[in-house]
C-alpha positions in Angstrom: 22.9 12.1 -22.3 23.4 8.7 -20.6 21.6 7.5 -17.5 24.5 8.4 -15.1 24.5 11.9 -16.4 20.7 12.2 -16.1 20.7 10.9 -12.5 23.6 13.2 -11.5 21.6 16.2 -12.5 18.9 15.3 -9.9 19.3 16.6 -6.4 18.8 13.8 -3.8 16.3 16.1 -2.0 14.0 16.0 -5.0 13.3 12.2 -4.4 9.9 11.7 -3.0 7.7 8.7 -2.3 4.4 8.9 -4.3 1.5 9.5 -2.0 -2.2 10.4 -2.1 -5.2 10.8 0.2 -7.9 8.3 -0.5 -11.4 9.5 0.5 -13.6 6.6 1.0 -17.0 6.0 2.6 -16.7 3.2 5.2 -20.0 1.3 5.5 -19.2 -0.2 9.0 -18.3 3.3 10.3 -21.1 5.1 8.4 -18.8 7.9 7.4 -16.3 9.1 4.9 -12.7 8.8 6.0 -9.4 10.2 4.5 -6.7 7.6 4.3 -3.1 8.9 3.8 -1.5 6.3 1.4 2.1 6.1 0.2 3.8 3.8 -2.2 5.4 0.7 -0.7 9.0 0.3 -1.6 10.0 -2.7 -3.7 11.8 -4.6 -1.0 8.9 -4.4 1.5 6.4 -5.3 -1.3 8.5 -8.4 -2.2 8.6 -9.4 1.5 4.9 -9.1 1.8 4.3 -11.1 -1.3 6.8 -13.8 -0.2 5.1 -14.1 3.2 1.7 -14.5 1.5 2.7 -17.6 -0.5 3.0 -21.1 0.8 5.2 -23.6 -1.2 4.9 -27.3 -1.3 7.2 -29.4 -3.4 8.6 -26.2 -5.0 5.2 -25.2 -6.2 2.7 -22.6 -4.9 0.3 -24.5 -2.7 -1.6 -21.5 -1.3 -1.8 -17.8 -1.9 -3.0 -15.9 1.1 -4.7 -12.9 -0.6 -6.1 -11.4 2.6 -2.7 -11.3 4.2 -1.2 -9.8 1.0 -3.8 -7.1 0.9 -3.8 -6.2 4.6 -0.1 -6.1 5.1 0.2 -4.0 1.9 -2.4 -1.6 3.5 -0.4 -1.5 6.8 2.8 -0.7 4.9 1.1 2.0 2.8 -1.4 3.5 5.4 0.8 3.8 8.4 -1.9 5.5 10.5 -3.7 2.2 10.7 -0.8 0.8 12.8 -1.7 3.3 15.6 -1.7 1.8 19.1 -4.2 4.4 20.1 -6.6 3.3 17.4 -6.2 -0.4 18.3 -6.9 0.4 22.0 -9.9 2.6 21.1 -11.5 -0.1 19.1 -10.4 -3.0 21.3 -8.4 -4.6 18.5 -5.4 -6.6 19.7 -3.5 -6.2 16.3 -3.6 -3.8 13.4 -4.9 -6.7 11.2 -7.8 -7.1 13.6 -8.5 -3.4 13.5 -8.7 -3.5 9.7 -11.1 -6.5 9.8 -13.2 -4.6 12.3 -13.6 -1.3 10.6 -13.4 -2.1 6.8 -15.4 -4.3 4.5 -13.8 -6.6 2.0 -14.5 -4.1 -0.8 -12.9 -1.3 1.1 -9.9 -3.4 1.8 -9.6 -4.1 -1.9 -9.9 -0.4 -2.7 -7.1 0.7 -0.3 -4.9 -2.2 -1.6 -5.5 -1.1 -5.2 -4.8 2.6 -4.3 -1.4 1.6 -2.7 -0.6 -0.7 -5.6 -1.3 2.1 -8.1 1.1 4.4 -6.2 3.8 1.7 -6.2 3.3 0.5 -9.8 5.3 1.5 -12.9 3.4 3.8 -15.3 4.4 4.4 -18.9 4.7 8.1 -19.4 4.1 9.5 -22.9 6.7 11.8 -24.4 4.1 14.7 -24.6 3.5 14.4 -20.8 7.3 14.7 -20.2 7.5 17.9 -22.2 4.7 19.6 -20.3 
C-alpha cells in the first residue's frame, strides 16, 4: 500500500497534537505544579529558531538560547501566556513571568519536554504491531 492509500484510510478527526502533563517541583514557588504541554508545530518552531539567531556577514553571530527556550515554552505551555497570571505576579510580559517563577533548570526541563513532544521518534516494527 502506498502513502496516499495509507493516509486516505485515516480519518481527519483522528489527528491529534502530542501532549503531556509535566509535573515539576518549582523551587522559587516551593511547590509542585502541573504544566500542560503540547508539541509545537513545525512552522512555529522554525519561526522561533529563526528569531533566536542573529546573522552577520551570512554567518551566525549570536544564538539567543534563552529566547529560543522561553518562546518554545510559551508556544507549548499556553497557560503561561495568561493575562491573569501576569497581573497576579506583576509581570509585564509572559517572558518576565517565566523569569520570575522558574529557575534556569526548570526552564530547560519544560523546553526539553516540549521538544520531546515535537521531535521525530523512530518506532520499531514490534511497537507498531501492538
